C-alpha positions as CSV (number, residue, x, y, z in Angstrom):
1,M,6.3,16.9,25.6
2,E,5.4,14.0,23.7
3,A,5.8,14.1,19.9
4,L,2.5,14.6,17.5
5,V,1.7,12.0,15.1
6,S,-0.5,12.6,12.0
7,I,-2.9,10.0,10.9
8,I,-4.3,10.6,7.4
9,V,-7.7,8.8,6.5
10,P,-8.7,9.0,2.8
11,V,-12.6,8.6,2.7
12,Y,-14.6,7.9,0.1
13,N,-18.6,6.1,0.2
14,C,-17.1,3.8,2.7
15,E,-20.2,4.5,5.5
16,P,-20.3,0.1,6.4
17,Y,-16.6,0.2,7.8
18,L,-16.1,3.7,8.6
19,R,-16.9,3.9,12.2
20,Q,-15.4,0.7,12.9
21,C,-12.0,2.0,11.6
22,L,-12.4,6.1,13.5
23,S,-13.4,3.9,16.5
24,G,-9.8,2.3,16.1
25,I,-7.7,5.0,15.7
26,A,-9.5,7.4,18.9
27,A,-8.8,4.4,20.9
28,Q,-5.0,4.8,20.5
29,T,-3.3,4.1,23.3
30,Y,-0.8,6.7,22.0
31,A,-2.6,10.1,22.9
32,N,-0.8,13.0,21.2
33,I,-2.4,12.4,17.6
34,E,-4.4,14.9,15.3
35,V,-6.7,12.7,12.7
36,I,-6.9,14.2,9.4
37,V,-10.0,12.9,7.6
38,I,-10.1,13.8,3.9
39,D,-13.9,13.3,3.1
40,D,-13.3,12.9,-0.9
41,G,-16.5,13.4,-2.2
42,S,-18.4,10.6,-0.6
43,T,-21.9,10.3,-1.1
44,D,-23.7,8.0,1.9
45,G,-23.8,8.6,4.9
46,S,-19.6,8.8,5.6
47,D,-20.1,12.6,6.2
48,K,-22.3,11.8,9.1
49,I,-20.3,9.5,11.0
50,I,-17.2,11.8,10.2
51,N,-19.2,14.9,11.7
52,E,-20.0,12.5,14.8
53,F,-16.1,12.1,15.7
54,V,-15.0,15.3,15.2
55,A,-17.6,16.8,17.3
56,A,-16.6,14.1,20.0
57,D,-12.8,14.3,19.9
58,P,-11.2,17.3,19.2
59,R,-8.5,15.3,17.8
60,F,-10.1,15.1,14.6
61,K,-10.8,17.2,11.8
62,V,-12.3,17.1,8.7
63,I,-11.3,18.4,5.1
64,R,-14.1,18.2,2.3
65,Q,-13.2,18.4,-1.2
66,E,-15.0,17.0,-4.3
67,N,-13.8,13.3,-5.6
68,K,-10.2,13.3,-7.0
69,G,-9.4,9.9,-6.0
70,V,-7.6,8.5,-3.1
71,A,-4.0,9.8,-4.1
72,A,-5.5,13.6,-4.2
73,A,-7.1,12.9,-0.7
74,R,-3.4,11.7,1.0
75,N,-2.1,14.6,-0.5
76,R,-4.6,17.3,1.2
77,G,-3.7,15.5,4.4
78,L,0.4,15.8,3.5
79,D,-0.4,19.4,3.0
80,T,-2.3,20.1,6.5
81,L,-0.4,18.1,8.9
82,T,1.7,19.1,11.8
83,G,2.9,16.4,13.4
84,S,6.5,15.2,13.6
85,Y,5.5,11.7,12.6
86,L,2.6,10.5,10.4
87,T,0.5,7.3,9.8
88,M,-2.0,6.5,6.8
89,V,-5.0,3.9,7.4
90,D,-7.6,3.4,4.6
91,S,-11.2,4.2,5.9
92,D,-12.2,0.1,6.0
93,D,-9.5,-1.0,7.4
94,I,-8.9,-1.5,11.6
95,I,-5.7,-0.7,13.1
96,E,-5.0,-2.2,16.9
97,P,-4.9,0.2,20.1
98,D,-1.2,0.0,20.5
99,F,-0.7,0.9,16.7
100,V,0.8,4.3,17.2
101,Q,2.6,3.8,20.2
102,S,4.0,0.6,19.5
103,L,5.6,1.9,15.7
104,L,7.1,5.0,17.4
105,E,8.4,3.0,20.2
106,I,10.3,0.8,17.5
107,L,11.0,4.0,15.3
108,T,12.8,6.2,17.9
109,A,14.5,3.4,19.3
110,N,16.1,2.0,17.0
111,D,16.9,5.8,15.3
112,A,14.5,4.7,12.3
113,D,12.9,6.9,9.7
114,I,10.4,4.1,8.8
115,A,8.8,1.5,11.4
116,I,6.4,-1.2,9.6
117,C,4.1,-3.6,11.3
118,S,2.9,-6.9,10.1
119,Y,-0.8,-7.2,9.3
120,D,-3.5,-9.6,8.4
121,E,-6.2,-9.8,6.2
122,F,-10.1,-10.8,6.4
123,H,-13.3,-10.7,4.6
124,F,-16.3,-8.9,5.3
125,N,-19.7,-9.2,4.0
126,L,-21.2,-5.5,2.2
127,T,-24.9,-6.6,3.7
128,Q,-23.6,-6.4,7.5
129,T,-23.1,-3.6,9.4
130,H,-19.8,-2.7,11.5
131,A,-21.6,-4.0,14.9
132,D,-21.5,-7.4,13.3
133,S,-18.2,-7.6,11.8
134,R,-15.3,-9.9,13.3
135,R,-14.4,-8.9,16.8
136,L,-10.7,-8.5,17.4
137,S,-9.7,-9.0,20.5
138,A,-6.1,-8.8,22.8
139,D,-5.4,-12.6,22.2
140,E,-5.7,-12.2,18.0
141,K,-2.3,-10.0,18.0
142,L,0.1,-12.6,18.7
143,L,1.8,-10.1,20.5
144,T,5.0,-11.6,23.2
145,P,7.8,-10.2,24.6
146,N,10.0,-11.5,21.8
147,S,8.6,-10.4,19.1
148,S,11.6,-9.6,16.1
149,L,12.4,-7.3,14.8
150,L,14.3,-6.7,11.0
151,T,16.7,-3.5,10.4
152,L,17.4,-2.8,6.9
153,T,19.2,-0.1,5.1
154,R,18.3,2.0,2.6
155,D,19.2,-0.3,-0.1
156,E,18.1,-3.3,1.4
157,A,14.7,-1.8,2.0
158,I,14.7,-0.9,-2.0
159,D,15.4,-4.2,-3.0
160,E,12.6,-6.0,-0.4
161,V,10.0,-4.0,-1.8
162,F,11.1,-3.9,-5.8
163,Y,11.9,-7.8,-5.4
164,Q,8.5,-8.4,-3.3
165,R,9.9,-10.1,-0.6
166,G,8.1,-9.4,2.2
167,I,7.9,-5.5,2.3
168,T,5.4,-4.1,0.1
169,H,4.9,-0.7,-1.1
170,S,1.7,0.2,0.4
171,P,1.3,3.3,2.4
172,W,-0.9,1.9,5.3
173,G,0.7,-0.2,8.5
174,R,3.6,2.0,9.1
175,L,4.7,4.9,10.7
176,Y,7.1,7.4,8.8
177,K,9.3,10.6,9.7
178,A,7.1,13.1,8.5
179,S,10.0,15.3,7.1
180,L,10.3,11.6,4.4
181,F,7.4,13.5,2.7
182,D,8.8,17.4,2.5
183,G,8.3,17.9,-1.7
184,L,7.3,14.4,-2.1
185,R,3.6,14.2,-3.0
186,Y,1.8,11.1,-4.9
187,P,0.8,11.2,-8.4
188,E,-3.1,12.0,-8.9
189,G,-5.2,10.5,-11.4
190,M,-3.9,7.0,-11.3
191,L,-4.0,3.5,-9.7
192,Y,-0.5,2.3,-7.8
193,E,0.4,5.8,-6.9
194,D,2.1,4.3,-4.1
195,L,4.5,2.5,-5.9
196,A,5.2,5.6,-8.1
197,I,6.7,7.5,-4.8
198,A,8.2,4.2,-3.5
199,L,11.7,4.8,-4.8
200,D,12.1,8.4,-4.1
201,L,10.7,7.6,-0.6
202,L,12.9,4.9,0.5
203,S,15.7,6.6,-1.1
204,R,15.3,9.5,1.7
205,C,15.5,6.5,4.6
206,G,18.7,5.8,6.7
207,T,17.1,2.8,8.0
208,L,13.7,0.7,8.2
209,V,12.7,-1.2,10.8
210,C,9.9,-3.7,10.4
211,C,8.6,-6.0,13.1
212,D,6.2,-8.7,13.4
213,L,3.3,-7.8,15.8
214,K,0.0,-7.6,13.7
215,L,-1.1,-4.1,14.5
216,Y,-2.8,-3.4,11.1
217,H,-6.3,-5.3,9.9
218,Y,-6.7,-5.2,6.1
219,R,-10.1,-5.3,5.1
220,L,-10.3,-7.3,1.2
221,R,-13.4,-5.8,-1.0
222,D,-14.6,-7.6,-3.9
223,N,-15.7,-3.9,-5.1
224,S,-12.8,-2.3,-4.5
225,I,-11.1,-0.4,-6.9
226,I,-7.9,-2.9,-7.0
227,G,-10.3,-5.5,-7.0
228,Q,-11.5,-5.2,-10.4
229,F,-9.9,-5.0,-13.5
230,T,-10.0,-1.8,-16.1
231,R,-7.9,-0.1,-18.3
232,Q,-6.9,2.1,-15.5
233,R,-5.2,-0.9,-13.6
234,T,-2.4,-0.6,-16.7
235,D,-1.3,2.3,-15.0
236,V,1.3,0.0,-13.3
237,L,3.0,-0.6,-16.8
238,R,3.3,2.9,-17.1
239,I,4.6,3.5,-13.6
240,T,7.3,0.6,-13.9
241,E,8.6,1.7,-17.3
242,Q,8.9,5.1,-15.4
243,L,10.9,4.1,-12.8
244,K,13.4,1.7,-14.5
245,K,14.3,4.5,-16.7
246,K,14.7,6.7,-13.5
247,V,16.6,3.6,-12.2
248,A,18.9,3.3,-14.8
249,K,19.9,6.6,-14.9
250,E,20.3,7.7,-11.2
251,A,20.6,4.7,-9.8
252,P,22.0,1.5,-11.5
253,E,22.6,-0.6,-8.8
254,H,18.4,-1.1,-8.3
255,L,17.3,-1.9,-11.9
256,P,17.8,-5.6,-11.9
257,A,15.0,-5.0,-8.6
258,V,13.0,-2.7,-10.6
259,Q,13.3,-5.1,-13.7
260,S,11.5,-7.5,-11.4
261,R,9.1,-5.9,-10.4
262,R,8.2,-4.3,-14.2
263,L,8.0,-8.5,-14.9
264,S,5.7,-9.1,-12.2
265,A,3.3,-5.9,-13.4
266,C,3.4,-7.2,-17.0
267,F,2.7,-11.3,-15.9
268,N,-0.5,-9.7,-14.3
269,M,-1.7,-7.7,-16.7
270,L,-1.4,-10.1,-19.3
271,L,-3.8,-12.7,-17.0
272,L,-6.0,-10.1,-15.7
273,C,-6.5,-8.7,-19.6
274,P,-10.6,-10.0,-20.4
275,K,-10.0,-13.1,-22.1
276,H,-11.8,-12.3,-25.4
277,D,-11.5,-8.8,-25.2
278,H,-9.2,-7.8,-28.3
279,S,-9.6,-4.0,-27.3
280,Y,-6.8,-5.2,-24.8
281,D,-4.4,-6.5,-27.5
282,D,-2.1,-3.9,-27.0
283,V,-1.4,-4.4,-23.7
284,R,-1.4,-8.1,-23.9
285,D,1.6,-7.0,-27.1
286,L,3.4,-4.6,-24.5
287,C,3.6,-7.6,-21.6
288,W,4.6,-10.5,-23.8
289,K,7.5,-7.8,-26.0
290,D,8.7,-7.2,-22.3
291,I,8.7,-10.6,-20.9
292,R,10.8,-12.1,-23.7
293,R,12.9,-9.0,-23.2
294,L,13.5,-9.5,-19.2
295,R,13.3,-13.1,-18.7
296,I,16.7,-15.0,-19.4
297,A,17.9,-11.7,-16.9
298,C,15.4,-12.7,-14.1
299,L,16.1,-16.3,-14.5
300,K,19.6,-15.7,-13.7
301,D,19.3,-13.0,-10.7
302,P,19.0,-14.8,-7.5
303,K,16.6,-12.6,-6.0
304,V,14.1,-13.0,-8.4
305,R,11.3,-14.7,-6.5
306,I,10.0,-18.0,-7.7
307,K,6.7,-16.9,-8.9
308,N,8.9,-14.6,-11.4
309,K,10.9,-17.2,-12.4
310,L,8.3,-20.0,-12.8
311,G,6.2,-17.4,-15.0
312,C,9.6,-16.9,-16.7
313,L,10.2,-20.5,-17.6
314,A,6.4,-21.3,-18.5
315,S,6.8,-18.3,-21.1
316,F,8.8,-20.0,-23.3
317,I,5.8,-22.4,-24.3
318,G,4.8,-19.6,-26.3
319,K,2.6,-16.6,-26.1
320,R,-0.5,-18.6,-27.5
321,L,-0.3,-21.4,-25.2
322,F,0.8,-19.7,-22.5
323,L,-2.3,-17.7,-22.0
324,T,-4.7,-20.3,-23.0
325,L,-3.3,-22.6,-20.2
326,F,-3.2,-20.0,-17.4
327,H,-6.5,-18.5,-18.0
328,R,-7.7,-21.9,-17.6
329,I,-6.3,-22.4,-14.4
330,G,-7.0,-18.7,-13.2
């Protein structure tokens, strides 16, 4: 009997895109799936679209809860799933019909714990309906018999993610063995919740396999939570600080990689803080302090990405000039 694959779809007010997302899931060539849609307190027409799919396809089920955020929605899905494997799909994104089948074949053939596909990004006008959006055809997948695979050990995968060398900590675009999440859940009430558990999740892996098949399509939206700057965006500073302390104590061999990720977070938040809003001065001071503390070690580390090294070099001109220059460029 084919293994059951659970697909978790958190939904919050995604009516313009939801039908296209769920249609792509329903059309999977791998049939033995359960689709757990978590309606996280939607107030638009998302609930009606979800009901249509639940009524038409017994593989779909819906769980409704008060709005608690995407981490809580994913956790609810993790608490509910019954599959041996799982994947997560954001409710405004699109997966190819062979997304599940391809990743499951890759994962099982390589005795891996996680299989990751390539993805692309596309824009979508909020005033459009799903029927007007870009149509995805088989020609756009760029699937070839010679598609390449990259196999990574646990330690290699941790370095790839935290040095930001191509593999992200995002929960989508990959298939997991469900057992990886036994006793592991996303921290609720904060952003970058996927980064917060990335180390623990990867530490449970034996092997991770990446393929270059573009099976996932990530929708860019100007009004997404991560597309707007609020103080909650600075959660990444708290998370990377916690990760740094955890690694220093439990896995010091990965400390340089985590410090590189911390440096990225500091540069990012420093430049995203509203230029003339002094209520963020504490964030700027914290970021600058850590940039100065970490820059020499990161400049000496050959694994640190060029973007971080250039930022470190630029930081020697001083905080005021650095911010004046780079805010102007931005």
